Every structure is written in structure tokens, then in C-alpha cells.
C-alpha positions as a Markdown table, in Angstrom:
| # | Residue | x | y | z |
|---|---|---|---|---|
| 1 | Met | 107.2 | -26.6 | 264.1 |
| 2 | Thr | 104.9 | -29.7 | 263.8 |
| 3 | Thr | 104.2 | -31.5 | 260.4 |
| 4 | Ala | 100.6 | -30.4 | 260.2 |
| 5 | Asp | 101.9 | -26.5 | 260.9 |
| 6 | Arg | 104.4 | -27.0 | 258.1 |
| 7 | Leu | 101.5 | -28.4 | 255.8 |
| 8 | Ala | 99.0 | -25.5 | 256.8 |
| 9 | Arg | 102.1 | -22.7 | 256.3 |
| 10 | Ser | 102.6 | -24.3 | 252.5 |
| 11 | Val | 98.7 | -24.5 | 251.6 |
| 12 | His | 98.7 | -20.8 | 253.1 |
| 13 | Asp | 101.5 | -20.1 | 250.7 |
| 14 | Leu | 100.5 | -22.0 | 247.8 |
| 15 | Thr | 97.1 | -20.7 | 248.1 |
| 16 | Ala | 98.2 | -17.0 | 248.2 |
| 17 | Ala | 100.2 | -17.6 | 245.3 |
| 18 | Ala | 97.3 | -19.0 | 243.0 |
| 19 | Trp | 94.8 | -16.1 | 244.2 |
| 20 | Phe | 97.9 | -13.3 | 243.2 |
| 21 | Gly | 99.3 | -15.5 | 240.0 |
| 22 | Gly | 95.6 | -16.2 | 238.8 |
| 23 | Thr | 94.2 | -12.7 | 239.3 |
| 24 | Leu | 97.1 | -11.1 | 237.7 |
| 25 | Met | 97.2 | -13.7 | 234.8 |
| 26 | Gly | 93.7 | -12.9 | 233.9 |
| 27 | Ala | 93.9 | -9.4 | 234.0 |
| 28 | Val | 96.6 | -9.6 | 231.8 |
| 29 | Gly | 96.2 | -12.8 | 229.7 |
| 30 | Val | 92.5 | -13.6 | 229.5 |
| 31 | Asp | 91.4 | -9.9 | 229.4 |
| 32 | Gly | 94.2 | -8.9 | 226.9 |
| 33 | Ala | 93.9 | -11.6 | 224.6 |
| 34 | Ala | 89.8 | -11.3 | 224.7 |
| 35 | Gly | 90.2 | -7.9 | 224.0 |
| 36 | Ala | 92.2 | -8.2 | 220.7 |
| 37 | Ala | 89.5 | -10.3 | 219.4 |
| 38 | Arg | 88.0 | -9.1 | 216.1 |
| 39 | Asp | 84.5 | -9.5 | 216.8 |
| 40 | Pro | 83.2 | -7.0 | 220.0 |
| 41 | Arg | 80.6 | -9.8 | 221.2 |
| 42 | Glu | 83.6 | -12.3 | 221.4 |
| 43 | Arg | 85.7 | -9.6 | 223.5 |
| 44 | Thr | 83.0 | -10.3 | 226.2 |
| 45 | Arg | 82.3 | -13.7 | 225.8 |
| 46 | Leu | 85.7 | -15.1 | 225.6 |
| 47 | Ser | 86.5 | -13.3 | 228.5 |
| 48 | Ala | 83.4 | -14.0 | 230.8 |
| 49 | Leu | 84.2 | -17.5 | 229.8 |
| 50 | Gly | 87.7 | -17.2 | 230.8 |
| 51 | Trp | 87.1 | -15.4 | 234.1 |
| 52 | Lys | 84.2 | -18.2 | 234.8 |
| 53 | Arg | 86.7 | -21.0 | 234.4 |
| 54 | Trp | 89.2 | -19.7 | 236.7 |
| 55 | Arg | 86.2 | -19.1 | 239.4 |
| 56 | Pro | 86.1 | -22.3 | 241.0 |
| 57 | Val | 89.8 | -22.5 | 241.4 |
| 58 | Glu | 90.3 | -19.5 | 242.8 |
| 59 | Thr | 87.1 | -20.2 | 245.5 |
| 60 | Ala | 88.7 | -23.5 | 246.2 |
| 61 | Ala | 92.2 | -21.2 | 246.7 |
| 62 | Leu | 90.8 | -18.6 | 248.9 |
| 63 | Val | 88.8 | -21.5 | 251.1 |
| 64 | Ala | 91.8 | -23.2 | 251.3 |
| 65 | His | 93.6 | -20.2 | 252.4 |
| 66 | Gly | 91.3 | -19.2 | 255.1 |
| 67 | Leu | 91.5 | -22.4 | 256.4 |
| 68 | Ser | 94.8 | -23.0 | 256.7 |
| 69 | Gly | 95.0 | -19.1 | 258.1 |
| 70 | Ala | 92.9 | -20.2 | 260.3 |
| 71 | Trp | 95.5 | -23.3 | 261.5 |
| 72 | Leu | 98.1 | -20.8 | 261.3 |
| 73 | Leu | 96.5 | -18.5 | 263.6 |
| 74 | Arg | 95.6 | -20.7 | 266.4 |
| 75 | Ala | 99.2 | -22.6 | 265.8 |
| 76 | Asp | 100.8 | -18.9 | 266.3 |
| 77 | Arg | 98.4 | -17.6 | 269.2 |
| 78 | Gly | 101.3 | -17.4 | 271.9 |
| 79 | Arg | 104.4 | -16.1 | 269.3 |
| 80 | Ala | 101.3 | -13.4 | 268.2 |
| 81 | Ala | 100.9 | -12.3 | 271.6 |
| 82 | Ala | 104.0 | -12.2 | 272.8 |
| 83 | Arg | 106.4 | -10.8 | 270.3 |
| 84 | Glu | 106.4 | -7.4 | 269.4 |
| 85 | Gly | 105.0 | -6.4 | 265.6 |
| 86 | Ala | 103.5 | -10.2 | 265.4 |
| 87 | Gly | 100.1 | -9.7 | 266.7 |
| 88 | Arg | 99.9 | -6.5 | 264.4 |
| 89 | Thr | 101.2 | -8.3 | 261.3 |
| 90 | Ala | 98.4 | -11.0 | 261.9 |
| 91 | Val | 95.7 | -8.6 | 262.0 |
| 92 | Ala | 97.2 | -6.3 | 259.1 |
| 93 | Lys | 97.2 | -9.5 | 257.0 |
| 94 | Ala | 93.8 | -10.8 | 258.2 |
| 95 | Ala | 92.0 | -7.5 | 257.2 |
| 96 | Val | 93.8 | -7.2 | 253.8 |
| 97 | Thr | 92.7 | -11.1 | 253.0 |
| 98 | Val | 89.6 | -9.9 | 254.0 |
| 99 | Ala | 89.4 | -7.3 | 251.3 |
| 100 | Gly | 90.7 | -9.1 | 249.1 |
| 101 | Val | 87.8 | -11.7 | 249.4 |
| 102 | Ala | 85.5 | -9.4 | 249.4 |
| 103 | Ala | 86.8 | -7.6 | 246.3 |
| 104 | Ser | 87.3 | -10.9 | 244.7 |
| 105 | Ala | 83.8 | -12.1 | 245.4 |
| 106 | Tyr | 82.5 | -8.6 | 243.5 |
| 107 | Ser | 84.3 | -9.3 | 240.7 |
| 108 | Gly | 83.0 | -12.6 | 240.3 |
| 109 | Tyr | 79.2 | -10.8 | 240.6 |
| 110 | Leu | 80.2 | -8.4 | 238.0 |
| 111 | Gly | 81.8 | -11.1 | 235.5 |
| 112 | Arg | 78.0 | -12.7 | 236.2 |
| 113 | Gln | 76.8 | -9.8 | 234.9 |
| 114 | Val | 79.0 | -9.1 | 232.1 |
| 115 | Glu | 78.7 | -13.0 | 231.3 |
| 116 | Ala | 74.6 | -12.5 | 231.0 |
| 117 | Arg | 75.2 | -9.6 | 228.7 |
| 118 | Ala | 77.8 | -10.7 | 226.7 |
| 119 | Glu | 76.1 | -10.4 | 223.2 |
| 120 | Glu | 76.2 | -6.8 | 223.5 |
| 121 | Gly | 80.0 | -7.0 | 222.9 |
| 122 | Gly | 82.5 | -4.5 | 224.4 |
| 123 | Gln | 85.2 | -1.9 | 223.2 |
| 124 | Gly | 88.0 | -4.4 | 225.0 |
| 125 | Ala | 86.8 | -7.1 | 227.8 |
| 126 | Thr | 86.7 | -4.3 | 230.5 |
| 127 | Glu | 86.1 | -1.4 | 228.2 |
| 128 | Pro | 82.2 | -0.7 | 227.4 |
| 129 | Arg | 81.6 | -0.1 | 223.7 |
| 130 | Pro | 79.6 | 3.1 | 222.4 |
| 131 | Gly | 75.6 | 1.9 | 223.3 |
| 132 | Ala | 76.3 | -0.7 | 225.6 |
| 133 | Ser | 73.6 | -1.2 | 228.2 |
| 134 | Pro | 74.0 | 1.1 | 231.5 |
| 135 | Glu | 74.3 | -2.5 | 233.3 |
| 136 | Leu | 77.2 | -3.8 | 231.0 |
| 137 | Ala | 79.1 | -0.4 | 230.8 |
| 138 | Ala | 79.2 | -0.2 | 234.9 |
| 139 | Ala | 79.9 | -3.5 | 235.3 |
| 140 | Gln | 82.8 | -3.4 | 232.8 |
| 141 | Arg | 84.1 | 0.0 | 234.2 |
| 142 | Arg | 83.7 | -1.7 | 237.6 |
| 143 | Leu | 85.8 | -4.7 | 236.7 |
| 144 | Lys | 88.3 | -2.5 | 234.8 |
| 145 | Val | 89.7 | -1.5 | 238.4 |
| 146 | Leu | 89.1 | -4.8 | 240.3 |
| 147 | Gln | 91.0 | -6.3 | 237.7 |
| 148 | Trp | 93.9 | -4.6 | 239.2 |
| 149 | Val | 93.0 | -4.2 | 242.8 |
| 150 | Asn | 92.7 | -8.1 | 243.2 |
| 151 | Pro | 96.3 | -9.0 | 242.3 |
| 152 | Ala | 97.1 | -5.9 | 244.5 |
| 153 | Leu | 95.5 | -7.7 | 247.6 |
| 154 | Ala | 96.6 | -11.0 | 246.9 |
| 155 | Gly | 100.3 | -9.6 | 246.7 |
| 156 | Ala | 99.7 | -7.5 | 249.6 |
| 157 | Val | 98.9 | -10.5 | 251.7 |
| 158 | Ile | 102.1 | -12.3 | 250.2 |
| 159 | Val | 104.2 | -9.6 | 251.4 |
| 160 | Leu | 102.4 | -9.5 | 255.0 |
| 161 | Gly | 103.1 | -13.2 | 255.0 |
| 162 | Ala | 106.6 | -12.6 | 254.6 |
| 163 | Glu | 107.1 | -9.9 | 256.8 |
| 164 | His | 105.1 | -12.3 | 259.4 |
| 165 | Gly | 107.3 | -15.0 | 258.6 |
| 166 | Gly | 110.3 | -13.0 | 259.0 |
| 167 | Leu | 109.3 | -12.3 | 262.7 |
| 168 | Gln | 110.3 | -15.9 | 263.4 |
| 169 | Arg | 114.1 | -15.3 | 262.6 |
| 170 | Pro | 116.0 | -15.7 | 266.0 |
| 171 | Arg | 117.1 | -12.2 | 265.8 |
| 172 | His | 113.7 | -10.9 | 266.1 |
| 173 | Val | 112.4 | -13.7 | 268.5 |
| 174 | Leu | 115.5 | -12.2 | 270.8 |
| 175 | Arg | 114.7 | -8.8 | 270.1 |
| 176 | Gly | 110.7 | -8.8 | 270.0 |
| 177 | Leu | 110.6 | -11.2 | 273.7 |
| 178 | Pro | 109.1 | -8.9 | 276.6 |
| 179 | Arg | 112.1 | -7.9 | 278.8 |
């Protein structure tokens, strides 16, 4: 493995960790703390502010994750083609990553809708209060689900990365080589 490959692998793993940790902390910490605010308007406002501050970091992590992943796919193309399971794992990881990026992008879109209607307030950060506009209520209900889908998908990317890396161990390499 070259220094550039090691750097790409490190960036790839660190950005997946940032994506997972940031989305999980947002669901538990940001939305949990915002939901405890006394004023219903503060619940939506604080949640929207926290996620708005995270969005550029998450975007940078996802872009760096994609670029480093493309580097690794190019560097690993021979192994992925030759070793049993490596190609399947790479495809599965890419599919889960694309789904995760789409879910994160949709969450950002919904977050901007909540931010625009934050003055309406909420029962919690992702729970609409009675009388909320249909737009705010729908965005909050969707975010209530997505706040757990996002870290689940990011976590799956990490698990698939570990599986893919495990296929590089000597016993797997020897077993996976074509006979």
C-alpha cells in the first residue's frame, strides 16, 4: 500500500466516522437538548441552528469520503475483481453510501423547511405541536425518522468498510484467489 493509498484510506475512514458521530450526536444531543427548551419556538429554532452549523462539516466529510472512496476503488480494482467477495462488498458499500448521502441531503432540505418555520415552535425538535402548519409538521415527522436513518446508514458504511478491509488479510487473500 502506497503512502497516497494509506492517506486515502485514513481520510475515508475518518470522514465516515465524522458522518456517523455527527449525525448520532445531532439526533441525541442537538435534538434532545433543543426538545428540552421551555419555549416551543426555541425547540425548533435551536435544533435548526445546531443542524445548520453541522451541515457544512457534514458536506465536507461526505465530499472527502466520496473522493477518497473513488481513489480507493481505483487503487483496489484488481483485488476487487480477483478476490471472492471483495467486489460484492465494494458494490454494497457504494450503494449504502449513495443511500446515506441521499438521506443526508433530504434531511438538510427538511431542516431548512423547519428553520423557515421555526417561529411556529414544536412539541419537541422533531415533534410537531398541535396547530403547526402542515409543512412544518410533515418536515418534523420525516426528520424524526431520518435522524435515526442517517447514523444507521453511516454506521453500515463503516461496518462494510471493515468487512472490505478484512478481505485483505492473508488468509482471506489466499482463500479468495481464483484456483
